[in-house]
C-alpha positions as CSV (number, residue, x, y, z in Angstrom):
1,M,-99.0,-55.9,-81.2
2,Y,-99.0,-56.3,-77.5
3,E,-97.1,-59.4,-77.7
4,D,-94.3,-58.1,-79.6
5,A,-94.2,-55.0,-77.4
6,V,-93.7,-57.4,-74.3
7,K,-90.9,-59.5,-76.2
8,L,-89.1,-55.9,-76.8
9,L,-89.7,-54.9,-73.3
10,T,-88.3,-58.2,-71.9
11,S,-85.6,-58.4,-74.6
12,S,-81.9,-59.1,-73.5
13,G,-80.5,-56.5,-71.5
14,K,-83.7,-54.9,-70.3
15,F,-84.4,-56.7,-67.6
16,Y,-81.9,-55.8,-64.9
17,I,-81.8,-53.2,-61.9
18,D,-79.5,-50.2,-62.5
19,L,-80.8,-47.3,-60.1
20,G,-80.3,-43.9,-61.3
21,L,-82.2,-41.0,-62.9
22,D,-79.8,-40.0,-65.6
23,R,-81.2,-42.2,-68.5
24,I,-84.8,-41.7,-67.6
25,S,-84.2,-38.1,-67.5
26,K,-82.8,-37.9,-70.8
27,A,-85.5,-40.0,-72.6
28,L,-88.2,-38.0,-70.9
29,E,-86.8,-34.8,-72.1
30,L,-86.7,-36.1,-75.5
31,L,-90.6,-36.9,-75.2
32,G,-91.5,-33.4,-73.6
33,N,-91.1,-34.1,-70.2
34,P,-94.7,-35.4,-69.5
35,Q,-93.9,-35.9,-65.8
36,D,-94.1,-32.4,-65.1
37,K,-97.7,-31.8,-66.3
38,L,-99.0,-34.0,-63.5
39,K,-99.7,-34.0,-59.5
40,Y,-98.4,-36.8,-57.5
41,I,-98.8,-38.6,-54.2
42,H,-95.6,-40.5,-54.1
43,V,-95.3,-43.8,-52.2
44,A,-92.3,-45.5,-50.9
45,G,-91.5,-48.3,-48.3
46,T,-90.5,-52.1,-48.1
47,N,-94.1,-53.2,-47.1
48,G,-97.5,-51.8,-47.6
49,K,-97.0,-49.6,-50.5
50,G,-99.5,-51.4,-52.8
51,S,-102.2,-51.4,-50.0
52,V,-101.9,-47.7,-49.3
53,C,-101.9,-46.8,-53.2
54,A,-105.0,-49.1,-53.7
55,I,-106.8,-47.3,-50.6
56,L,-106.1,-43.8,-51.9
57,D,-106.8,-44.7,-55.5
58,S,-110.4,-45.8,-54.2
59,I,-111.1,-42.7,-52.0
60,L,-110.0,-40.4,-54.5
61,Q,-112.1,-42.0,-57.4
62,E,-115.1,-42.1,-54.9
63,A,-114.7,-38.3,-54.1
64,G,-114.9,-37.7,-58.1
65,Y,-111.1,-37.4,-59.1
66,K,-109.7,-38.8,-62.2
67,T,-106.8,-41.0,-60.8
68,G,-103.6,-42.7,-62.4
69,L,-102.5,-45.5,-60.3
70,Y,-98.9,-47.0,-61.0
71,T,-97.8,-50.0,-59.1
72,S,-95.6,-53.0,-59.3
73,P,-95.2,-55.6,-60.1
74,H,-98.0,-57.4,-61.9
75,I,-99.2,-60.7,-61.8
76,W,-100.5,-61.6,-65.3
77,D,-100.1,-58.6,-67.7
78,Y,-98.1,-55.5,-67.6
79,T,-101.0,-53.5,-68.3
80,E,-102.0,-54.0,-64.7
81,R,-99.2,-51.8,-63.4
82,I,-100.9,-48.6,-65.4
83,K,-104.5,-47.7,-64.6
84,V,-106.8,-44.8,-65.0
85,C,-109.7,-45.0,-62.6
86,G,-109.2,-48.5,-62.1
87,R,-109.0,-49.5,-66.0
88,E,-105.7,-50.9,-67.3
89,I,-103.9,-49.1,-69.9
90,P,-105.3,-50.5,-73.4
91,K,-102.9,-53.1,-74.9
92,D,-102.7,-51.3,-78.2
93,K,-101.8,-48.3,-76.3
94,F,-99.1,-50.2,-74.3
95,A,-97.6,-51.6,-77.7
96,E,-97.5,-47.9,-79.3
97,Y,-95.7,-46.4,-76.1
98,V,-92.9,-49.1,-76.2
99,Q,-92.1,-48.5,-79.7
100,K,-92.1,-44.7,-79.1
101,I,-90.0,-45.0,-76.1
102,C,-87.5,-47.4,-77.5
103,A,-87.1,-45.2,-80.7
104,C,-85.4,-42.7,-78.3
105,K,-82.4,-44.8,-78.7
106,I,-81.5,-44.8,-74.9
107,H,-80.9,-47.8,-73.2
108,L,-83.6,-48.0,-70.5
109,T,-84.2,-51.2,-68.1
110,E,-87.7,-52.6,-68.2
111,F,-89.0,-50.5,-65.2
112,E,-87.6,-47.3,-66.9
113,I,-89.7,-47.9,-69.9
114,L,-92.5,-48.8,-68.0
115,T,-92.2,-45.7,-65.7
116,V,-91.8,-43.4,-68.7
117,M,-95.0,-45.1,-70.5
118,M,-96.8,-44.3,-67.2
119,F,-95.9,-40.5,-67.2
120,L,-96.9,-40.3,-71.1
121,Y,-100.1,-42.0,-70.7
122,F,-101.4,-40.4,-67.5
123,A,-100.4,-36.8,-69.2
124,E,-102.4,-37.9,-72.4
125,C,-105.5,-38.8,-70.1
126,H,-105.2,-35.6,-68.2
127,V,-105.5,-37.4,-64.8
128,D,-106.1,-35.1,-61.7
129,I,-103.8,-37.0,-59.3
130,V,-101.2,-39.8,-59.7
131,I,-100.7,-42.3,-57.1
132,L,-97.2,-43.3,-57.6
133,E,-95.4,-46.2,-56.2
134,T,-91.7,-46.6,-56.0
135,G,-90.3,-49.6,-57.7
136,L,-87.0,-50.1,-55.7
137,G,-86.0,-47.6,-52.8
138,G,-86.8,-44.1,-53.5
139,R,-83.7,-42.0,-54.0
140,F,-82.5,-43.4,-57.3
141,D,-85.8,-45.1,-58.1
142,A,-87.1,-44.1,-61.7
143,T,-90.2,-42.8,-60.4
144,N,-88.4,-39.9,-58.4
145,V,-87.6,-37.7,-61.4
146,I,-90.8,-35.9,-60.4
147,K,-89.9,-32.5,-59.2
148,N,-92.7,-32.0,-56.7
149,N,-95.5,-33.9,-55.2
150,L,-98.9,-33.3,-53.1
151,C,-97.1,-35.3,-50.6
152,S,-94.7,-38.2,-49.9
153,I,-95.8,-41.4,-48.0
154,I,-93.2,-43.9,-46.5
155,T,-94.7,-47.2,-45.5
156,Q,-93.2,-49.9,-43.2
157,I,-89.5,-50.4,-43.8
158,D,-87.7,-53.9,-43.5
159,L,-84.7,-55.7,-44.7
160,D,-85.1,-56.3,-48.4
161,H,-82.9,-55.6,-51.5
162,T,-80.1,-55.0,-48.9
163,D,-77.3,-55.5,-51.7
164,R,-78.5,-52.3,-53.3
165,L,-80.4,-50.2,-50.5
166,G,-78.0,-50.9,-47.4
167,K,-77.5,-53.5,-44.7
168,T,-79.5,-51.8,-42.2
169,K,-83.1,-50.4,-41.6
170,D,-81.5,-47.0,-41.0
171,E,-79.9,-47.4,-44.2
172,I,-83.0,-48.4,-46.1
173,A,-84.9,-45.6,-44.6
174,F,-82.2,-43.2,-45.9
175,E,-82.9,-44.5,-49.5
176,K,-86.7,-44.4,-48.8
177,A,-86.6,-40.7,-47.6
178,G,-85.1,-39.9,-50.9
179,I,-88.5,-39.3,-52.4
180,I,-89.3,-36.3,-50.0
181,K,-89.3,-33.1,-51.9
182,K,-88.8,-29.4,-51.0
183,G,-91.6,-28.0,-49.4
184,C,-93.9,-31.1,-49.7
185,P,-95.3,-32.8,-46.7
186,V,-94.0,-36.5,-45.7
187,I,-96.2,-38.9,-43.9
188,T,-95.0,-42.0,-42.3
189,S,-95.6,-44.2,-39.1
190,M,-91.8,-45.0,-39.0
191,G,-89.7,-42.9,-36.7
192,Y,-86.1,-43.4,-38.3
193,E,-83.9,-40.3,-38.0
194,A,-83.2,-40.6,-41.8
195,I,-86.9,-39.5,-42.5
196,K,-86.9,-36.8,-39.9
197,D,-83.4,-35.4,-40.9
198,K,-84.3,-35.3,-44.8
199,A,-87.9,-33.7,-43.9
200,D,-85.8,-31.1,-42.0
201,E,-83.3,-30.6,-44.9
202,M,-86.1,-30.4,-47.4
203,N,-88.3,-27.8,-45.2
204,S,-91.1,-30.6,-45.3
205,L,-93.6,-31.1,-42.8
206,F,-93.4,-34.3,-40.9
207,I,-96.6,-35.8,-40.4
208,F,-96.5,-38.9,-38.0
209,A,-99.8,-41.1,-38.7
210,S,-101.7,-42.1,-35.8
211,P,-102.4,-45.9,-35.6
212,F,-105.8,-44.9,-34.2
213,V,-108.3,-45.1,-36.9
214,K,-112.0,-44.8,-36.7
215,P,-113.7,-48.1,-36.2
216,E,-116.2,-47.5,-39.2
217,F,-113.2,-47.3,-41.7
218,I,-111.4,-50.5,-40.2
219,N,-114.9,-52.3,-40.5
220,A,-115.3,-50.8,-44.0
221,L,-112.1,-51.7,-45.4
222,A,-112.2,-54.6,-48.1
223,L,-108.4,-55.6,-47.5
224,K,-108.1,-57.7,-44.8
225,G,-105.5,-58.5,-42.3
226,M,-104.3,-56.9,-38.9
227,H,-101.5,-55.1,-40.8
228,Q,-103.9,-53.0,-43.0
229,Q,-104.7,-50.9,-40.2
230,D,-101.3,-49.1,-40.5
231,N,-101.8,-48.7,-44.2
232,L,-105.2,-47.5,-43.7
233,A,-103.9,-44.9,-41.3
234,L,-101.3,-43.6,-43.7
235,A,-103.9,-43.3,-46.5
236,I,-106.5,-41.3,-44.2
237,S,-103.7,-39.2,-42.8
238,A,-103.0,-38.1,-46.3
239,V,-106.5,-37.6,-47.5
240,N,-107.4,-35.7,-44.2
241,Y,-104.4,-33.3,-44.8
242,L,-104.9,-33.0,-48.5
243,F,-108.5,-33.1,-49.2
244,K,-110.3,-32.1,-46.2
245,E,-113.5,-31.7,-48.4
246,I,-113.8,-35.6,-48.5
247,S,-116.5,-36.6,-46.0
248,D,-116.5,-39.9,-44.0
249,D,-119.2,-41.2,-45.9
250,I,-117.3,-41.0,-49.1
251,I,-114.3,-42.8,-47.6
252,I,-116.7,-45.5,-45.9
253,E,-118.1,-46.2,-49.4
254,A,-114.5,-46.2,-51.2
255,L,-113.0,-48.5,-48.4
256,K,-115.8,-51.0,-49.3
257,K,-114.4,-51.2,-52.9
258,V,-110.8,-51.6,-52.4
259,K,-109.3,-54.0,-54.4
260,N,-105.5,-55.3,-54.1
261,P,-104.9,-58.7,-55.4
262,A,-102.9,-61.3,-53.4
263,R,-102.6,-59.3,-50.1
264,F,-104.3,-61.8,-47.7
265,Q,-106.9,-62.5,-50.0
266,Y,-109.4,-65.1,-49.0
267,F,-111.7,-67.3,-51.1
268,E,-114.0,-68.7,-48.5
269,D,-115.6,-71.2,-51.0
270,R,-112.2,-72.8,-51.6
271,K,-110.8,-72.4,-48.2
272,L,-107.9,-70.7,-50.1
273,I,-105.7,-67.7,-49.2
274,I,-103.5,-66.1,-51.6
275,D,-100.7,-63.7,-50.4
276,A,-97.8,-62.5,-51.9
277,S,-95.6,-61.8,-49.1
278,H,-92.0,-61.7,-50.3
279,N,-89.9,-60.8,-47.2
280,P,-89.6,-61.7,-43.6
281,N,-91.6,-58.8,-42.4
282,G,-94.3,-59.6,-44.9
283,V,-94.4,-63.4,-44.3
284,K,-94.6,-62.5,-40.3
285,A,-97.6,-60.3,-41.0
286,L,-99.2,-63.2,-42.9
287,R,-98.3,-65.9,-40.2
288,D,-99.8,-63.5,-37.4
289,N,-102.9,-63.1,-39.7
290,L,-103.3,-67.0,-40.0
291,D,-103.0,-67.4,-36.1
292,Y,-105.2,-64.6,-35.4
293,Y,-108.2,-65.6,-38.1
294,F,-107.6,-69.4,-38.6
295,P,-106.0,-70.6,-35.2
296,N,-107.6,-73.9,-35.6
297,E,-107.4,-74.8,-39.0
298,K,-104.9,-77.2,-40.4
299,R,-102.8,-75.7,-43.2
300,R,-101.6,-76.4,-46.4
301,F,-98.9,-74.3,-48.3
302,I,-97.4,-73.8,-51.8
303,F,-94.4,-71.8,-51.1
304,G,-92.0,-70.4,-53.7
305,C,-89.4,-67.6,-53.7
306,L,-86.5,-65.9,-55.4
307,K,-83.0,-66.5,-54.7
308,T,-82.5,-62.8,-53.5
309,K,-84.7,-63.0,-50.6
310,D,-84.2,-64.5,-47.2
311,Y,-86.0,-67.4,-47.8
312,E,-84.6,-69.5,-44.9
313,S,-85.9,-66.8,-42.3
314,M,-89.3,-66.7,-44.0
315,M,-89.9,-70.3,-44.0
316,K,-88.7,-70.2,-40.3
317,I,-91.4,-67.7,-39.4
318,L,-94.2,-69.3,-41.7
319,F,-94.2,-72.9,-41.1
320,R,-95.4,-75.2,-38.1
321,E,-94.2,-78.7,-37.7
322,E,-97.9,-79.9,-38.5
323,D,-98.2,-78.0,-41.7
324,E,-98.1,-79.6,-45.2
325,V,-95.8,-77.7,-47.4
326,Y,-95.2,-77.8,-51.0
327,L,-92.2,-75.9,-52.4
328,N,-92.6,-74.5,-56.0
329,S,-89.6,-74.1,-58.3
330,F,-91.3,-71.8,-60.7
331,S,-90.0,-70.5,-64.1
332,Y,-88.5,-67.0,-63.4
333,P,-85.2,-65.4,-63.4
334,N,-83.5,-65.9,-60.0
335,S,-86.3,-68.4,-58.6
336,C,-85.1,-70.9,-56.0
337,S,-85.1,-74.3,-56.8
338,Y,-86.9,-77.0,-55.0
339,E,-83.3,-78.3,-53.6
340,M,-82.4,-74.7,-52.4
341,L,-85.9,-74.4,-50.4
342,S,-86.0,-78.0,-49.3
343,D,-82.5,-77.5,-47.9
344,K,-83.3,-74.6,-45.6
345,C,-86.9,-75.7,-45.1
346,P,-87.4,-76.3,-41.1
347,I,-90.0,-79.1,-41.7
348,K,-90.4,-81.9,-44.0
349,A,-91.6,-80.5,-47.3
350,F,-92.7,-81.9,-50.8
351,E,-91.9,-80.6,-54.5
352,Y,-95.0,-79.2,-55.8
353,K,-96.0,-80.9,-59.0
354,D,-99.8,-81.8,-58.9
355,E,-102.2,-78.8,-58.8
356,N,-105.0,-81.2,-57.7
357,V,-103.7,-81.5,-54.1
358,F,-104.9,-77.7,-53.8
359,M,-108.3,-78.2,-54.9
360,K,-109.0,-80.2,-51.3
361,P,-111.1,-78.0,-49.0
362,D,-109.9,-80.5,-46.0
363,K,-107.4,-77.8,-45.0
364,L,-106.8,-74.0,-45.0
365,N,-104.9,-73.7,-48.5
366,I,-102.3,-71.1,-48.7
367,I,-100.2,-69.7,-51.8
368,C,-97.4,-67.3,-50.7
369,G,-93.9,-66.4,-51.0
370,S,-93.4,-64.4,-54.6
371,F,-95.6,-62.2,-56.9
372,Y,-93.9,-63.9,-59.5
373,M,-94.7,-67.3,-58.5
374,L,-98.4,-66.6,-58.8
375,S,-98.4,-66.2,-62.5
376,S,-96.7,-69.4,-63.0
377,I,-99.8,-71.1,-61.5
378,S,-102.2,-71.1,-64.5
379,W,-105.3,-72.2,-62.5
380,L,-105.2,-69.0,-60.2
381,K,-105.9,-66.9,-63.3
382,D,-109.6,-67.7,-63.2
383,I,-109.7,-66.9,-59.4
384,L,-107.7,-63.7,-59.2
385,K,-109.3,-62.2,-62.5
386,K,-112.8,-62.3,-61.2
């Protein structure tokens, strides 16, 4: 049943991006507007959304809340996107919802179907709080059908999806700020005028997250990487504002348990790092972390990317002359061919064909460039699913 549901979900005409709220609003109305029965923390941004959501989810669970977590994309299964208290939506329930939503006879995109499913499932499960990550942008993102929320969070902003969100960071910030709701606070570490103006327009309290986080919180966080301090600061600011009853002890225990696969994830026994950075800002954070944590290690990369990304800039930021680089042309719509990548690669690189080369512990092995590439490397599944 699940496999049939995935075929229907990914059938011709559903895998595309068509920003707007009319279609999903009509479908939700037919299904009883389940989104209006829930409370939300809504998170938008270019980088860091997933980590902020994972941190919040862990803290609220540790404090005794029944949480719903909606994130994207997935690595292996669509069910990874929709979780209640850390447990993925059951595959039979997933299949049931796909059929129910498609029976509405409204032509929805794949992401819209998944978003409707999330609202239905979380309402059925009577979750206390939904941690809701936008898919693309904010103003016209399918998740933005919600009418109010406990707070909005806007993470780091970078030039990504410029064909849809704008050519400058200010234009992109305007789109992200679209999730700010009337009278609901917004928390950010970004000082863009578009965010401040939207907060003023919506009479929304503007909370600028301090970059200074208690050392015991930083030390406890299971997610590694220097960039995580900013994500942690956003999450802690939200918790401190909304849930003053949650103690530092609860936060520390929760931070030890945070899981967010493929974000500078290090497997020491294999000398392997998996990082799904997929834009220049994310890749810069990866390079900075490599230089900081592993300054003297020789490096071996598998890199793959989508055509829609600025892969030339990414490779210039990431690779050094002495690195060993394998370029992966993986099977996915809009993935770069080996020829496209090698033509822009600043150093000599090889085509990725033999997985055995990455079993060697003689160098630090790094797999990066795209979430979608990770699922194409079969031997990674046993590692990441542990």
